[in-house]
C-alpha positions in Angstrom: 7.1 14.3 -3.1 4.9 11.8 -4.8 2.0 13.0 -7.0 -0.6 11.1 -5.0 0.4 12.5 -1.5 -2.1 14.8 0.0 -2.7 16.3 3.4 -5.6 13.9 4.0 -3.2 10.9 3.8 -2.2 11.8 7.4 -5.7 11.5 8.8 -6.5 8.2 10.4 -10.0 7.0 9.8 -12.1 6.4 12.8 -15.2 4.2 13.2 -17.4 7.3 13.6 -16.2 8.5 10.2 -17.0 5.2 8.6 -20.3 4.4 10.2 -23.5 5.1 8.2 -26.8 6.0 9.6 -29.4 3.2 8.8 -32.2 4.2 6.6 -30.6 7.5 5.6 -30.8 8.0 1.9 -29.4 11.5 1.3 -26.6 10.3 -1.0 -23.3 8.6 -0.4 -22.7 7.0 3.0 -19.9 8.0 5.3 -18.2 4.7 4.5 -18.3 5.1 0.8 -17.3 8.8 0.9 -14.2 7.7 2.9 -13.4 5.0 0.3 -11.3 7.5 -1.6 -9.1 7.8 1.5 -7.7 4.3 0.7 -4.3 4.6 -0.8 -5.1 3.3 -4.3 -1.4 2.9 -5.0 -1.0 0.1 -2.5 -4.5 -1.2 -2.6 -3.7 -3.2 -5.7 -2.9 -6.8 -4.8 0.6 -7.1 -6.1 1.8 -3.7 -4.8 0.2 -4.4 -1.4 2.1 -7.8 -1.4 5.4 -6.1 -2.2 5.0 -3.4 0.5 3.9 -6.0 3.0 6.8 -8.4 2.3 9.2 -5.5 2.6 7.6 -4.4 5.9 8.8 -7.7 7.5 12.1 -8.0 5.7 14.9 -5.4 5.7 15.6 -6.0 2.0 14.4 -8.4 -0.7 15.9 -9.1 -4.1 14.0 -8.9 -7.3 14.1 -12.7 -7.5 12.9 -13.2 -3.9 9.9 -10.9 -4.5 9.2 -12.6 -7.8 9.0 -16.0 -6.1 7.0 -14.6 -3.1 4.5 -12.9 -5.4 4.4 -15.7 -7.9 4.5 -13.2 -10.8 6.5 -12.5 -14.0 9.5 -10.3 -14.4 7.6 -7.7 -16.3 4.6 -7.6 -13.9 6.9 -7.2 -10.8 9.0 -4.6 -12.6 6.0 -2.4 -13.5 4.5 -2.5 -10.0 7.8 -2.1 -8.2 8.5 1.0 -10.5 5.2 2.6 -9.4 6.1 2.1 -5.8 9.5 3.4 -6.4 8.2 6.5 -8.1 5.9 7.1 -5.1 9.0 6.8 -2.9 7.4 3.9 -1.0 10.2 1.6 -1.8 13.9 2.2 -2.7 15.8 0.2 -5.3 19.5 -0.5 -5.2 21.2 -2.1 -8.2 24.6 -3.8 -8.0 26.5 -6.7 -9.5 27.6 -10.0 -7.9 30.3 -11.0 -10.2 28.8 -10.4 -13.7 25.2 -10.9 -12.5 23.0 -7.9 -11.8 21.3 -7.8 -8.4 18.4 -5.6 -7.6 17.5 -5.1 -3.9 14.4 -3.4 -2.6 13.7 -1.9 0.8 10.7 -0.2 2.3 11.1 3.6 2.9 9.8 5.4 5.9 7.1 7.0 3.6 6.2 3.5 2.5 5.9 2.2 6.0 3.7 5.2 7.0 1.5 4.5 3.9 1.1 0.9 4.8 0.2 1.8 8.4 -2.4 4.3 7.2 -3.8 1.7 4.8 -4.0 -1.0 7.5 -5.6 1.4 10.0 -8.2 2.3 7.4 -8.9 -1.4 6.6 -9.2 -2.2 10.4 -11.6 0.7 10.8 -13.8 -0.6 8.0 -13.8 -4.1 9.5 -14.8 -2.7 12.9 -17.5 -0.6 11.4 -18.9 -3.6 9.5 -18.8 -5.8 12.6 -20.6 -3.3 14.8 -23.6 -3.1 12.5 
């Protein structure tokens, strides 16, 4: 299991958990105290882009992801490795002729993490709009 996985990852945020009481000044608001519930691993722009792209595609090659994300080989490699270590994505390496080919796919754990992340962001948006 990934180092960052905790039991709280399975809790879905609700608007009531995120709403703050106006005028209350007894410390951190409910919204800011729930900010740590964001999956920091996929909150980063490039990693969120990778996970999102893989959510709507069965597989993508390294070069496809590089073009989609408009990034360098090194940058994509580092971020993909972090997602792979967390078991959010799976990597398959093969050869086409003499050319290496790296394919990525989203794992079930990665799909659940993305859904939790999106649920959390939607709850933040709803809470903000209801103010």
